[in-house]
KOLNUNU-424006 format. One line per 2 residues: for each residue x, y, z of N, C-alpha, C, CB. Coordinates in nm, 4 decimals, padded with zeros to 6 digits. Last residue first. Glycine has a CB too. Layout:
N
X Y Z X Y Z X Y Z X Y Z  ...
END
This chain:
180
-02.5940 03.4981 -00.5757 -02.5364 03.5657 -00.6669 -02.6133 03.7381 -00.6455 -02.5623 03.4772 -00.8183  -02.6484 03.2461 -00.2921 -02.7105 03.2953 -00.4192 -02.6350 03.4532 -00.4443 -02.8962 03.3030 -00.3990
-02.4868 02.9929 -00.1375 -02.4637 03.1271 -00.1154 -02.5127 03.1816 -00.2657 -02.2997 03.1599 -00.0673  -02.6047 02.6998 00.1192 -02.5470 02.7977 -00.0879 -02.5376 02.9310 -00.0298 -02.7133 02.8122 -00.2765
-02.5968 02.5702 00.3455 -02.4574 02.5662 00.2927 -02.4522 02.6204 00.1177 -02.4019 02.3940 00.3133  -02.9052 02.6423 00.4572 -02.8081 02.7259 00.4697 -02.6423 02.7164 00.3988 -02.8086 02.7264 00.6013
-03.0693 02.6520 00.1447 -03.0433 02.6562 00.2996 -02.9353 02.6675 00.3194 -03.0773 02.5581 00.3779  -03.1321 02.6337 -00.0927 -03.1893 02.7111 00.0047 -03.1515 02.7190 00.1134 -03.2868 02.6931 00.0208
-03.0112 02.4007 -00.2121 -02.9661 02.5220 -00.2393 -02.9918 02.6501 -00.1300 -03.0241 02.5463 -00.3657  -03.2631 02.2113 -00.2763 -03.1423 02.2088 -00.1375 -03.0684 02.3493 -00.1196 -02.9998 02.0843 -00.1682
-03.5568 02.2610 -00.3944 -03.4249 02.3409 -00.4123 -03.3492 02.3508 -00.2952 -03.4465 02.4787 -00.4580  -03.7501 02.1096 -00.3417 -03.6321 01.9717 -00.3810 -03.4744 02.1569 -00.4046 -03.7118 01.8131 -00.6447
-03.9148 02.2405 -00.3236 -03.9353 02.1574 -00.2002 -03.8113 02.1006 -00.2246 -04.0667 02.0546 -00.1838  -03.9015 02.5567 -00.5175 -03.9559 02.4000 -00.4672 -03.8904 02.3630 -00.3434 -03.9199 02.2726 -00.5771
-03.8582 02.9056 -00.4827 -03.8618 02.7073 -00.4793 -03.9038 02.6497 -00.4133 -03.7661 02.6252 -00.4659  -03.9306 03.1269 -00.4390 -03.9851 03.0864 -00.5549 -03.8767 02.9397 -00.6136 -03.9893 03.2345 -00.6612
-03.9029 03.2343 -00.1984 -04.0142 03.2033 -00.2303 -04.0800 03.0865 -00.3302 -04.0382 03.3013 -00.2583  -03.6008 03.2463 -00.1926 -03.6842 03.1116 -00.1053 -03.8093 03.1101 -00.1540 -03.7028 03.1232 00.0680
-03.4801 03.2757 -00.5641 -03.5285 03.2851 -00.4352 -03.6073 03.1876 -00.3147 -03.5932 03.3685 -00.4591  -03.2711 03.2068 -00.8253 -03.3846 03.1041 -00.7592 -03.3918 03.2100 -00.5975 -03.3074 02.8842 -00.7347
-03.1913 03.5049 -00.9355 -03.0805 03.3357 -00.9096 -03.2633 03.3157 -00.8667 -02.8794 03.3057 -00.7250  -03.2941 03.6650 -01.2332 -03.2164 03.6532 -01.0710 -03.2421 03.4840 -01.0884 -03.3194 03.7545 -00.8911
-03.2101 03.6571 -01.6101 -03.2959 03.6688 -01.4848 -03.2259 03.6147 -01.3497 -03.4312 03.5862 -01.5089  -03.0713 03.6725 -01.7993 -03.0330 03.7886 -01.7131 -03.1250 03.7460 -01.5856 -03.0693 03.9523 -01.7859
-03.0935 03.3833 -01.8762 -02.9700 03.4482 -01.8638 -02.9188 03.5578 -01.8065 -02.9413 03.4633 -01.9474  -03.3762 03.2059 -01.8857 -03.3233 03.3946 -01.9581 -03.2005 03.3701 -01.8594 -03.4578 03.5974 -01.9100
-03.3526 02.9309 -02.1162 -03.2713 02.9416 -01.9699 -03.2635 03.0948 -01.9762 -03.0982 02.8552 -01.9554  -03.5990 02.8306 -02.2509 -03.5076 02.8873 -02.2634 -03.4621 02.9301 -02.0882 -03.5412 02.9929 -02.3730
-03.9008 02.5723 -02.1433 -03.8156 02.7214 -02.1429 -03.7086 02.7522 -02.1486 -03.8200 02.7862 -02.0619  -03.8679 02.2547 -02.3120 -03.8738 02.3124 -02.1789 -03.8269 02.5023 -02.1894 -03.7516 02.2066 -02.0753
-04.1494 02.0913 -02.4846 -03.9787 02.1591 -02.4978 -04.0100 02.2846 -02.2815 -03.9598 02.3425 -02.7595  -04.2764 01.8164 -02.5834 -04.2152 01.8847 -02.4820 -04.1251 01.9846 -02.4489 -04.1833 01.8279 -02.4419
-04.3133 01.6558 -02.8442 -04.1614 01.7185 -02.7072 -04.2765 01.7889 -02.6939 -03.9616 01.8197 -02.7409  -04.4747 01.5471 -03.0420 -04.4852 01.5747 -02.8688 -04.3733 01.5979 -02.7898 -04.5409 01.4600 -02.7938
-04.3603 01.6146 -03.3156 -04.4637 01.6971 -03.2462 -04.5460 01.6614 -03.1187 -04.5536 01.7196 -03.3367  -04.1466 01.5019 -03.4033 -04.0712 01.5679 -03.2612 -04.2352 01.6402 -03.2190 -03.8961 01.7207 -03.2981
-04.1038 01.2263 -03.5234 -04.2580 01.2925 -03.4684 -04.1745 01.3456 -03.3709 -04.4113 01.1870 -03.4100  -03.8346 01.1939 -03.7225 -03.8804 01.1168 -03.6021 -03.9571 01.2112 -03.5589 -03.7794 01.0643 -03.4974
-03.7092 00.9078 -03.9378 -03.7840 01.0155 -03.9283 -03.8307 01.0508 -03.8118 -03.8723 01.0093 -03.9997  -03.5511 00.6985 -04.0458 -03.4873 00.8274 -04.0230 -03.5538 00.9315 -03.9819 -03.4322 00.8684 -04.1209
-03.7345 00.5104 -04.0576 -03.6752 00.4883 -03.9626 -03.5889 00.6110 -03.9581 -03.6195 00.3631 -03.9646  -03.8536 00.4360 -04.2972 -03.8874 00.6136 -04.2339 -03.8199 00.5562 -04.1589 -04.0420 00.7058 -04.1800
-03.9418 00.1323 -04.3395 -03.9209 00.2607 -04.3635 -03.9707 00.3874 -04.3075 -03.9417 00.2651 -04.4602  -03.7417 -00.1405 -04.1524 -03.8870 -00.0140 -04.1742 -03.8591 00.1079 -04.2405 -03.9511 00.0516 -04.0270
-03.5208 -00.2503 -04.0509 -03.5280 -00.2792 -04.1731 -03.6685 -00.1457 -04.2125 -03.5577 -00.4661 -04.1921  -03.4919 -00.3141 -03.7639 -03.5822 -00.3994 -03.8205 -03.6399 -00.3554 -03.9603 -03.6863 -00.4171 -03.7252
-03.2732 -00.0997 -03.7454 -03.2255 -00.2874 -03.7131 -03.3484 -00.3701 -03.7902 -03.2318 -00.3476 -03.4956  -03.4417 00.0789 -03.7266 -03.3830 00.0502 -03.8502 -03.3077 -00.0940 -03.8590 -03.2880 00.1630 -03.8789
-03.6038 00.0862 -03.5525 -03.7115 00.0420 -03.6486 -03.5881 -00.0444 -03.7943 -03.8285 00.2242 -03.7105  -03.4103 00.1016 -03.3143 -03.4980 00.0046 -03.3043 -03.5511 -00.0242 -03.4994 -03.6310 00.0679 -03.1779
-03.3560 00.3584 -03.3774 -03.2306 00.2948 -03.4026 -03.3119 00.1074 -03.4070 -03.0894 00.3449 -03.2475  -03.5816 00.4741 -03.3102 -03.5121 00.5129 -03.4593 -03.3777 00.4211 -03.4744 -03.4621 00.6952 -03.4682
-03.5897 00.4095 -03.0373 -03.6680 00.3511 -03.1056 -03.6489 00.3781 -03.3210 -03.8068 00.4093 -03.0221  -03.3763 00.5463 -02.9646 -03.3889 00.4289 -02.9548 -03.4447 00.3696 -02.9709 -03.3803 00.3986 -02.9068
-03.4071 00.7900 -02.9782 -03.3887 00.8272 -03.0940 -03.3079 00.6093 -03.0317 -03.2885 01.0273 -03.1526  -03.6647 00.8321 -02.8176 -03.6798 00.8211 -02.9684 -03.5566 00.8009 -03.0508 -03.7425 00.9413 -03.0193
-03.5384 00.7994 -02.5939 -03.6623 00.7283 -02.5625 -03.6573 00.7471 -02.8268 -03.8415 00.8676 -02.3902  -03.3954 01.0293 -02.5787 -03.2664 00.8852 -02.5568 -03.3503 00.7657 -02.6485 -03.2401 00.8097 -02.3344
-03.5778 01.2447 -02.6226 -03.4290 01.2207 -02.6822 -03.4028 01.1009 -02.6875 -03.3178 01.2764 -02.6129  -03.6800 01.1708 -02.3562 -03.7548 01.2023 -02.4564 -03.6891 01.1723 -02.5360 -03.8006 01.3095 -02.4712
-03.4633 01.2335 -02.1459 -03.5163 01.0780 -02.1550 -03.5539 01.0987 -02.3027 -03.6610 01.0220 -02.0398  -03.4487 01.5390 -02.1635 -03.3267 01.4502 -02.2348 -03.3781 01.2423 -02.2466 -03.1493 01.4826 -02.0946
-03.6710 01.6595 -02.0897 -03.6173 01.6579 -02.2746 -03.4868 01.5151 -02.3183 -03.5040 01.8610 -02.3125  -03.6584 01.5370 -01.8975 -03.8061 01.5226 -01.9069 -03.7446 01.4889 -02.1068 -03.9381 01.7080 -01.8384
-03.4513 01.6617 -01.7738 -03.4426 01.5655 -01.7578 -03.6059 01.5365 -01.8616 -03.4104 01.5364 -01.5995  -03.3921 01.8749 -01.7236 -03.3995 01.8736 -01.8070 -03.4504 01.6692 -01.9025 -03.2775 01.9627 -01.8112
-03.3543 01.9518 -01.3951 -03.4174 02.0811 -01.5208 -03.4655 01.9926 -01.6341 -03.2770 02.2088 -01.5998  -03.2620 01.7450 -01.3323 -03.3986 01.7127 -01.3452 -03.4168 01.8275 -01.3886 -03.4832 01.6655 -01.2342
-02.9827 01.7976 -01.3928 -03.0098 01.7096 -01.4250 -03.1738 01.6482 -01.4075 -02.9161 01.6594 -01.3784  -02.8941 01.9822 -01.1568 -02.9108 02.0527 -01.3565 -03.0225 01.9360 -01.4092 -02.7023 02.0310 -01.4988
-02.9892 01.8767 -00.9723 -03.0692 01.9354 -00.9607 -03.0671 01.9518 -01.1335 -03.0555 02.0402 -00.8523  -02.6756 01.6450 -00.9949 -02.8967 01.6379 -00.9875 -03.0334 01.6918 -01.0449 -02.9485 01.6846 -00.8773
-02.5620 01.8964 -00.9731 -02.5444 01.7842 -01.0926 -02.6885 01.7252 -01.0834 -02.4095 01.6529 -01.0652  -02.6238 01.9789 -00.6963 -02.6025 02.0167 -00.8043 -02.6288 01.9269 -00.9030 -02.4978 02.0579 -00.8068
-02.5227 01.7145 -00.5440 -02.7377 01.7617 -00.5590 -02.6758 01.8565 -00.6246 -02.8836 01.8249 -00.3963  -02.2786 01.6423 -00.6240 -02.3694 01.5554 -00.6589 -02.5452 01.6690 -00.6993 -02.3696 01.4302 -00.5076
-02.1943 01.9215 -00.4630 -02.1557 01.8620 -00.6172 -02.2870 01.7469 -00.7481 -02.0048 01.7431 -00.5626  -02.2646 01.9075 -00.2060 -02.2834 01.9843 -00.3263 -02.3023 01.9421 -00.4922 -02.1801 02.0557 -00.3180
-02.0886 01.6283 -00.1648 -02.2290 01.6033 -00.2006 -02.2880 01.7921 -00.2675 -02.3259 01.5295 -00.0217  -01.8031 01.7082 -00.2498 -01.8685 01.6482 -00.3058 -02.0529 01.6244 -00.3275 -01.8057 01.5751 -00.2705
-01.7115 02.0129 -00.2175 -01.8192 01.9407 -00.1253 -01.8728 01.8324 -00.2107 -01.9455 02.0407 -00.0720  -01.4440 02.2619 -00.2687 -01.5019 02.1528 -00.3423 -01.5364 02.0355 -00.2372 -01.3990 02.1039 -00.4584
-01.3500 02.5019 -00.0970 -01.3167 02.3447 -00.1215 -01.4020 02.3154 -00.1689 -01.2909 02.2498 -00.0260  -01.4782 02.8002 -00.1899 -01.4014 02.7357 -00.1199 -01.3018 02.5664 -00.2174 -01.5175 02.7063 00.0110
-01.6856 02.7794 -00.4214 -01.6271 02.9238 -00.3585 -01.4961 02.9032 -00.3143 -01.7096 02.9840 -00.2293  -01.9131 02.6022 -00.5670 -01.7150 02.5118 -00.5139 -01.6639 02.6872 -00.5159 -01.5770 02.3475 -00.7120
-02.1317 02.7692 -00.6581 -02.0585 02.6653 -00.6010 -01.9380 02.6671 -00.6263 -02.0967 02.5544 -00.6286  -02.3921 02.9492 -00.6806 -02.2943 02.9419 -00.6869 -02.2264 02.8734 -00.5748 -02.2683 03.0412 -00.7149
-02.6886 02.9508 -00.8967 -02.6547 02.9300 -00.7560 -02.5086 02.9381 -00.7804 -02.7106 02.7892 -00.6822  -02.9045 02.9287 -01.0726 -02.8540 03.0465 -01.0660 -02.7491 03.0312 -00.9381 -02.9704 03.1553 -01.0548
-02.9227 02.7171 -01.2719 -03.0039 02.6730 -01.1150 -02.9631 02.8406 -01.0231 -02.8953 02.4767 -01.0069  -02.7850 02.6919 -01.4949 -02.9161 02.6563 -01.5261 -02.9919 02.7102 -01.3604 -02.9249 02.4664 -01.5765
-02.5288 02.9214 -01.4600 -02.6381 02.9618 -01.5268 -02.7786 02.9066 -01.5451 -02.5984 02.9715 -01.6231  -02.4635 02.7559 -01.1592 -02.4494 02.9884 -01.2750 -02.5642 02.9090 -01.2686 -02.3346 03.0865 -01.4932
-02.4326 02.5098 -01.2581 -02.5293 02.5128 -01.1490 -02.5455 02.7055 -01.1400 -02.4531 02.4154 -00.9835  -02.2747 02.5641 -01.5133 -02.3734 02.5101 -01.5145 -02.4858 02.5113 -01.4084 -02.3354 02.4171 -01.5366
-02.0156 02.6460 -01.3538 -02.0868 02.7498 -01.4310 -02.2413 02.6804 -01.4637 -01.9928 02.7902 -01.5794  -01.9511 02.4037 -01.2251 -01.9711 02.5674 -01.1656 -02.0371 02.6159 -01.2341 -01.8646 02.6650 -01.1520
-01.9260 02.2067 -01.4133 -02.0195 02.2313 -01.2953 -02.0698 02.3652 -01.2431 -01.9607 02.1792 -01.1907  -01.8196 02.3217 -01.7039 -01.8061 02.3029 -01.5805 -01.9036 02.3036 -01.5290 -01.7395 02.3660 -01.5275
-01.7912 02.2271 -02.0586 -01.9155 02.3041 -01.9599 -01.8820 02.2679 -01.8351 -02.0809 02.2578 -01.9825  -01.7493 02.2058 -02.3568 -01.6946 02.1569 -02.2118 -01.7041 02.2609 -02.0757 -01.5318 02.1241 -02.2335
-01.8056 02.3106 -02.4998 -01.8429 02.2476 -02.5276 -01.7902 02.1200 -02.4284 -01.8354 02.2678 -02.6441  -02.0041 02.5855 -02.4493 -01.9106 02.5421 -02.4498 -01.8746 02.4374 -02.4807 -01.8844 02.5574 -02.3854
-02.2195 02.7765 -02.3692 -02.1367 02.8054 -02.5141 -01.9593 02.7305 -02.4967 -02.1253 03.0205 -02.5400  -02.3594 02.6942 -02.2099 -02.2475 02.7530 -02.1372 -02.2110 02.7901 -02.2411 -02.1523 02.6831 -02.0515
-02.5837 02.5866 -02.3622 -02.6409 02.6969 -02.2549 -02.4974 02.8055 -02.2392 -02.6931 02.6059 -02.0738  -02.4684 02.4784 -02.5357 -02.5546 02.5638 -02.5441 -02.5603 02.6493 -02.4767 -02.6381 02.5319 -02.5452
-02.4229 02.2293 -02.3524 -02.3245 02.2656 -02.3931 -02.3747 02.4194 -02.5262 -02.2500 02.1148 -02.4431  -02.7380 02.1470 -02.2656 -02.6119 02.2271 -02.1555 -02.4689 02.3037 -02.2436 -02.5272 02.0746 -02.0348
-02.7457 02.0402 -02.4938 -02.8475 02.1230 -02.4548 -02.7584 02.2371 -02.3679 -02.9695 02.0366 -02.3691  -02.5754 01.8178 -02.4718 -02.5507 01.9001 -02.5792 -02.6411 02.0365 -02.6007 -02.5628 01.8135 -02.6917
-02.3899 01.6657 -02.2328 -02.5152 01.6882 -02.2924 -02.5375 01.7862 -02.3671 -02.5986 01.6948 -02.2171  -02.1398 01.6487 -02.0962 -02.1780 01.5791 -02.1812 -02.2816 01.6142 -02.2579 -02.1921 01.4864 -02.1382
-02.1964 01.6747 -01.8267 -02.0362 01.7773 -01.8844 -02.0580 01.7038 -02.0419 -01.8145 01.7210 -01.7764  -02.3322 01.5455 -01.7383 -02.4120 01.7335 -01.7050 -02.2886 01.7447 -01.8684 -02.3429 01.8864 -01.4574
-02.4431 01.3077 -01.8206 -02.3115 01.3083 -01.8143 -02.3763 01.4172 -01.7906 -02.1977 01.2704 -01.9073  -02.6180 00.9822 -01.7660 -02.6100 01.0824 -01.8281 -02.5887 01.1689 -01.7369 -02.7016 01.1045 -01.9042
-02.5393 00.5960 -01.8336 -02.5180 00.7127 -01.8242 -02.5381 00.8962 -01.8753 -02.4503 00.6745 -01.8278  -02.6464 00.3897 -02.0175 -02.7048 00.3643 -01.8606 -02.6599 00.5001 -01.7718 -02.6251 00.2052 -01.7799
-02.5714 00.3531 -02.2310 -02.7215 00.4355 -02.2831 -02.7407 00.4066 -02.1135 -02.8690 00.3439 -02.4388  -02.2905 00.2765 -02.1770 -02.2528 00.4342 -02.2212 -02.4095 00.4741 -02.2140 -02.1636 00.4634 -02.4027
-02.2626 00.0990 -01.8747 -02.2601 00.0882 -01.9781 -02.3397 00.2306 -02.0313 -02.3049 -00.0437 -02.0052  -01.9366 00.1479 -01.7091 -02.1085 00.1436 -01.6797 -02.1389 00.1784 -01.8116 -02.1871 00.2596 -01.5561
-01.6174 00.0570 -01.4912 -01.7249 00.1407 -01.6587 -01.8146 00.0490 -01.6276 -01.6630 00.1309 -01.8718  -01.3433 00.0730 -01.3053 -01.5310 00.1193 -01.3247 -01.5485 00.1061 -01.4427 -01.5947 00.2799 -01.2910
-01.1189 00.2910 -01.1525 -01.1663 00.1888 -01.2460 -01.2317 00.0809 -01.2391 -01.0950 00.1515 -01.2937  -01.1754 00.4764 -00.9511 -01.3006 00.3848 -00.9342 -01.2222 00.2500 -01.0115 -01.4686 00.4542 -01.0229
-01.1363 00.6474 -01.1833 -01.0674 00.6280 -01.0728 -01.0705 00.6001 -00.9878 -01.0350 00.6683 -01.0445  -01.3565 00.6522 -01.4020 -01.1772 00.5791 -01.4245 -01.1195 00.5716 -01.2937 -01.0498 00.6859 -01.5248
-01.5634 00.7020 -01.3108 -01.5695 00.5750 -01.3187 -01.3468 00.5018 -01.3097 -01.6832 00.5525 -01.4954  -01.5011 00.9395 -01.2302 -01.4649 00.9274 -01.1324 -01.4769 00.7927 -01.1517 -01.5160 00.9961 -01.0371
-01.4008 01.0626 -01.5183 -01.3657 01.1135 -01.4374 -01.3249 01.0204 -01.3057 -01.4508 01.2006 -01.4314  -01.7110 00.9844 -01.6637 -01.6268 00.9241 -01.6643 -01.5271 00.9131 -01.5825 -01.6041 00.9364 -01.7385
-01.8383 01.1923 -01.5285 -01.8290 01.1516 -01.4418 -01.7398 01.0035 -01.5133 -01.9637 01.1596 -01.3671  -01.9228 01.5056 -01.5952 -01.7512 01.4073 -01.6348 -01.7115 01.3121 -01.5502 -01.6048 01.4968 -01.6307
-02.1170 01.3860 -01.3667 -02.1057 01.5786 -01.4213 -01.8983 01.4956 -01.4346 -02.1701 01.7979 -01.2068  -02.4003 01.2355 -01.3030 -02.3169 01.2725 -01.3120 -02.2477 01.3556 -01.3427 -02.3047 01.2372 -01.3260
-02.6035 00.9469 -01.3367 -02.6164 01.0512 -01.3042 -02.4998 01.1062 -01.2653 -02.6999 01.0557 -01.2318  -02.6585 00.6113 -01.4053 -02.5924 00.6849 -01.3446 -02.5986 00.8033 -01.3454 -02.5093 00.6646 -01.3581
-02.9183 00.3274 -01.3674 -02.8896 00.4583 -01.4685 -02.8107 00.5695 -01.3317 -03.0857 00.5418 -01.5583  -02.8265 00.0271 -01.3248 -02.8988 00.1483 -01.2652 -02.8319 00.2239 -01.3944 -02.8586 00.2076 -01.0824
-02.6956 -00.1863 -01.3332 -02.8335 -00.1937 -01.3448 -02.9371 -00.0837 -01.3302 -02.8626 -00.2760 -01.2666  -02.5112 -00.1735 -01.0328 -02.5553 -00.2294 -01.1671 -02.6558 -00.2200 -01.1950 -02.5424 -00.3378 -01.1930
-02.4365 00.0738 -00.8985 -02.4076 00.0906 -01.0474 -02.5084 -00.0151 -01.0888 -02.2409 00.0629 -01.1017  -02.4152 -00.0785 -00.6669 -02.4738 -00.0219 -00.6606 -02.4699 00.0634 -00.7384 -02.4803 -00.0095 -00.5844
-02.1288 -00.3058 -00.6846 -02.2936 -00.3714 -00.6894 -02.3810 -00.2417 -00.6498 -02.3283 -00.5192 -00.5554  -01.9901 -00.0555 -00.7623 -01.9579 -00.1518 -00.8744 -02.1381 -00.2150 -00.8535 -01.7892 -00.2861 -00.8364
-01.9393 00.0228 -00.4671 -02.0416 00.1003 -00.5681 -02.0687 -00.0039 -00.7074 -01.9606 00.2678 -00.6246  -01.8108 -00.1954 -00.3882 -01.9749 -00.1964 -00.2984 -02.0175 -00.0619 -00.4222 -01.9753 -00.1289 -00.0515
-01.6025 -00.2150 -00.4993 -01.6963 -00.3632 -00.5384 -01.8105 -00.3354 -00.4797 -01.6436 -00.5206 -00.4785  -01.4455 -00.0385 -00.3840 -01.4896 -00.0612 -00.5906 -01.5731 -00.1620 -00.5671 -01.3450 -00.1263 -00.7355
-01.4432 -00.1155 -00.1077 -01.5337 00.0543 -00.2135 -01.5921 00.0129 -00.3438 -01.3991 00.2058 -00.2828  -01.2706 -00.2686 -00.1158 -01.4273 -00.2604 -00.0941 -01.4664 -00.1892 -00.1243 -01.4847 -00.2618 -00.0023
-01.0686 -00.1555 -00.2304 -01.1272 -00.2924 -00.3492 -01.2621 -00.3668 -00.3016 -00.9981 -00.4395 -00.3603  -00.9769 00.0195 -00.0437 -01.0438 00.0754 -00.1887 -01.1280 -00.0344 -00.2613 -00.9199 00.1236 -00.3021
-01.1229 00.0009 00.2766 -00.9810 -00.0628 00.2119 -01.0166 00.0310 00.0311 -00.9837 -00.3126 00.2087  -01.1876 00.2011 00.4713 -01.2410 00.1111 00.4295 -01.1226 00.1018 00.3112 -01.3950 00.1308 00.4047
-01.1038 00.4827 00.7400 -01.1611 00.4637 00.5352 -01.1353 00.2983 00.5303 -01.0107 00.5747 00.3635  -00.9097 00.6061 00.8519 -01.0369 00.4874 00.9071 -01.0801 00.4433 00.7502 -01.2084 00.5739 01.0205
-00.8638 00.8780 00.7321 -00.7916 00.8056 00.8524 -00.8813 00.6481 00.8766 -00.8024 00.9227 01.0118  -01.0091 01.0521 00.5438 -00.9794 00.8746 00.5264 -00.9239 00.7720 00.6402 -00.8643 00.8546 00.4154
-01.0421 01.2207 00.6900 -01.1989 01.1675 00.6304 -01.0984 01.0140 00.5855 -01.3030 01.2961 00.4493  -00.8116 01.3059 00.7535 -00.9650 01.3496 00.8645 -01.0089 01.1936 00.7855 -01.1092 01.5579 00.8197
-00.7101 01.4536 00.4740 -00.6444 01.3138 00.6004 -00.7617 01.2448 00.6968 -00.5161 01.3950 00.7420  -00.9185 01.4969 00.3352 -00.8662 01.5403 00.3815 -00.8418 01.4131 00.4743 -00.9075 01.6555 00.4025
-01.0745 01.6678 00.0583 -01.0521 01.5072 00.1191 -00.9524 01.5514 00.2152 -00.9875 01.3694 00.0026  -01.1984 01.8338 -00.2259 -01.2465 01.8317 -00.1558 -01.2236 01.7156 00.0801 -01.3307 01.8178 -00.2763
-01.0696 01.7732 -00.4783 -01.1170 01.7392 -00.4226 -01.2264 01.6804 -00.2966 -01.0788 01.7524 -00.4535  -00.9659 02.0448 -00.4484 -01.0015 01.9405 -00.6021 -01.0828 01.8531 -00.5201 -00.8497 01.8387 -00.7024
-00.8198 02.0618 -00.2726 -00.8662 02.1922 -00.3109 -01.0246 02.1153 -00.4291 -00.6999 02.3043 -00.4099  -00.7308 01.8389 -00.1924 -00.8082 01.9022 -00.0997 -00.8982 01.9747 -00.1397 -00.7496 01.9656 -00.0259
-00.4749 01.6594 -00.2835 -00.5399 01.7572 -00.3247 -00.6965 01.8140 -00.2787 -00.5321 01.7270 -00.4406  -00.3664 01.5247 -00.0630 -00.4960 01.4785 -00.1168 -00.5718 01.5902 -00.2564 -00.6013 01.4735 00.0328
-00.0437 01.3522 -00.0763 -00.1971 01.4960 -00.1706 -00.2779 01.4513 -00.1452 -00.2373 01.5348 -00.3454  00.0340 01.1061 -00.0033 00.1338 01.2228 00.0009 00.0734 01.3947 -00.0195 00.2411 01.1858 -00.1268
-00.0030 00.8263 00.1382 -00.1037 00.9500 -00.0148 00.0067 01.0579 00.0812 -00.3860 01.0042 -00.0106  00.1667 00.5018 00.0379 00.1050 00.6402 00.1197 00.0638 00.7842 00.0124 00.2474 00.6991 00.2426
00.0403 00.2199 -00.0812 00.0810 00.3129 -00.0807 00.0684 00.4242 00.0086 00.0629 00.3268 -00.1618  00.1248 -00.1088 00.0262 -00.0385 00.0011 00.0020 00.0964 00.1326 -00.0348 -00.1992 00.0465 00.2196
END
């Protein structure tokens, strides 16, 4: 076993105290693999985490907010940072000091939930088209977009959500959050 010399706390949020009595890597790896089996994995730049854990997950079961094209458009970059997406989509500031994996996960989930129906609808249509192509049906390339329920565009000039306008799932309105 190698001794850790730098926890990269400014990036990871991990300190020596966090890992002092931690389980073995192999135990954590197996536990995470068991948790993920057959499930949709939602994350931001999730392949970094999977690579660190030496795990894989079926691409069809991954929803990566760093790779979703609608979010690329909003962030005006093909590599949006979670901090930028939290500000643009949720109207909140995160990662001001040390990273908190909990806050990052909550922000990622909230960003995903804002686009969930559009995202999942697109994936379902793509799967239907692919299935039609495999079965050799005519017109498989056409997609019926008439039933698409589009979300309102994000107004980048609008104010951040307030406690009075927030839903019960707006976790950032609790004491751990600062708004701009």
